[in-house]
C-alpha positions in Angstrom: 65.2 -4.5 22.9 67.2 -5.8 26.2 65.6 -7.6 28.9 66.4 -8.6 32.0 65.2 -11.7 33.5 63.2 -11.6 36.7 64.1 -13.3 39.8 62.0 -11.4 42.0 59.8 -8.3 42.6 60.8 -4.6 41.7 60.5 -2.5 45.0 59.5 1.2 44.6 61.5 4.0 46.6 60.1 7.0 47.7 63.9 8.6 47.1 67.7 6.6 46.7 68.7 5.1 49.7 71.0 2.9 51.1 73.3 0.8 48.7 72.3 -1.6 46.3 74.6 -4.1 46.4 72.3 -6.2 43.7 70.2 -6.1 40.9 66.8 -4.6 41.7 65.8 -6.7 40.1 64.3 -5.0 37.1 62.4 -6.3 33.8 60.4 -3.2 31.4 57.2 -3.5 30.1 57.3 -3.6 26.5 55.9 -0.5 25.4 56.2 2.4 25.8 60.3 2.3 24.5 62.9 4.1 24.4 66.3 2.5 22.7 69.3 4.7 23.5 72.5 3.3 21.9 76.3 5.1 21.2 76.6 5.4 24.6 79.5 6.5 26.2 79.7 5.5 30.3 82.2 7.1 32.6 82.3 6.7 35.8 84.8 8.4 38.3 84.9 7.7 41.7 86.8 10.8 43.2 83.9 12.5 42.4 81.3 10.2 42.3 79.9 10.9 39.4 78.1 7.9 36.5 77.2 9.4 33.1 76.0 7.6 30.4 75.8 9.9 27.6 74.7 9.2 23.5 71.7 9.2 21.6 68.0 7.7 21.7 67.6 6.0 17.8 63.3 4.4 18.2 60.2 5.0 20.4 57.6 2.1 20.1 54.7 3.7 21.9 52.2 1.0 21.2 54.1 -2.5 19.5 52.6 -2.5 16.4 54.5 -1.9 13.6 57.9 -0.5 13.2 59.4 1.7 15.7 59.5 5.1 15.2 63.2 6.9 14.3 64.5 9.7 15.7 65.9 12.2 13.3 68.3 13.1 16.2 68.6 13.5 19.7 70.3 13.5 23.3 70.7 11.0 26.0 72.0 12.1 29.3 71.8 10.1 32.0 73.8 11.5 35.4 74.0 9.7 39.0 76.2 10.3 42.2 77.6 6.7 43.7 79.7 6.8 45.9 82.2 4.2 46.6 80.1 1.6 48.0 77.6 1.6 45.6 75.2 3.8 47.2 73.2 6.7 44.5 72.7 9.5 46.0 71.1 11.5 43.5 70.8 11.3 39.8 68.7 12.5 36.5 67.6 11.6 33.3 66.8 14.1 30.6 66.2 12.5 26.7 65.4 15.1 23.9 65.3 14.5 20.1 63.1 15.0 17.0 60.8 12.0 16.2 59.6 13.1 12.9 56.6 10.3 12.5 55.1 11.7 15.4 54.9 15.7 14.5 57.8 16.2 17.0 60.6 18.0 14.3 62.9 20.3 16.4 65.4 18.5 18.1 65.7 20.3 21.1 62.1 19.0 22.1 62.5 17.5 25.8 60.7 14.4 26.1 61.1 12.8 28.6 62.9 13.9 31.9 63.3 12.2 35.5 64.9 11.7 39.0 66.6 8.7 40.2 65.1 6.8 43.1 66.6 3.5 43.1 69.4 2.2 41.5 70.9 -1.4 41.2 73.6 -3.7 40.1 75.6 -6.8 39.4 78.8 -6.6 42.5 80.3 -9.4 40.5 80.2 -7.2 37.7 79.3 -6.9 34.5 75.7 -5.1 32.3 73.6 -4.9 33.7 73.3 -0.9 35.4 69.3 -0.5 36.1 68.1 2.7 37.4 64.2 3.6 38.2 63.5 7.1 37.6 60.3 9.0 38.9 59.1 11.1 35.9 59.2 15.3 36.8 57.9 16.0 32.7 58.9 16.1 29.1 56.3 16.0 26.3 56.1 11.9 26.1 55.2 11.9 30.2 52.0 11.4 29.8 53.1 8.1 27.8 55.2 6.9 31.0 52.1 7.8 33.3 52.2 11.4 33.9 54.7 13.1 36.5 55.5 10.8 39.4 55.1 7.7 37.5 57.8 5.3 37.3 60.6 5.2 34.4 63.1 1.9 34.1 66.4 2.1 32.5 69.0 -1.5 31.5 72.0 -0.2 30.4 74.4 -2.7 28.9 77.9 -2.6 27.7 79.4 -0.1 30.4 82.2 -2.4 31.5 81.3 -2.4 35.3 83.5 -3.9 37.2 81.4 -4.8 40.3 82.3 -2.2 42.0 82.9 2.1 42.6 85.7 2.3 43.9 87.8 3.0 41.1 87.1 5.1 37.5 85.6 2.7 34.9 84.7 3.7 30.8 83.2 1.0 28.3 85.3 1.0 25.1 83.6 4.6 23.1 80.3 4.0 22.3 79.2 0.5 22.6 76.9 1.6 25.5 72.6 0.5 24.9 69.5 1.1 26.7 66.1 0.9 26.9 63.8 3.5 29.0 60.6 1.6 29.7 57.6 1.6 32.6 58.9 -1.0 34.8 56.2 -4.2 34.9 54.4 -3.4 38.3 55.7 -5.9 41.2 52.0 -8.4 41.0 53.0 -8.8 37.2 56.2 -9.5 38.1 55.7 -12.3 40.6 52.9 -13.9 37.8 55.5 -13.7 35.2 57.5 -15.6 37.6 54.9 -18.1 39.2 53.8 -18.9 35.7 57.7 -19.6 34.5 58.1 -21.9 37.2 55.2 -23.9 36.4 56.1 -24.0 32.9 59.1 -25.7 34.0 57.8 -27.8 36.3 55.5 -29.1 33.5 58.6 -29.9 30.7 60.4 -31.4 33.1 
């Protein structure tokens, strides 16, 4: 599962606002987690359209034992990002079947959300970070219900560090985790504990 190191606290937003031009930074809870791969990433600078599409592979709802495997499914993340990196909107939809959970229809909508925060590293490279407000889907309750937050950390995007020009990844090389963000107080405690442990080792 993809993880980014913490260097600060998460600041949830009610709506996508000013250009981020920096990582949020975002870290995700271990569960529930949807892992997606074989993702195609495409950004069209002319239309300000960012798309990340592909396939969800596994769903871990409790961290116990093996994660459940998707029978089939689709991962679809769309955002509007201008040439300054300002995201003015976006949607997430994950659909598919998870036979181990008794979800057998491949068209079942599992999780949907609207974009509320977006971050990236202006020096280039991964990850691209997104926070969505949950709007529906069969797994919405697992993510805290309508209005709760779902974070997405995407890698393998071939992001060049800016949104002035088109970019895309090599076909199917993207990956993403979708899980609730770690709440800010927990993040601060984690950072403090990490710093203390580092001092102890020294």
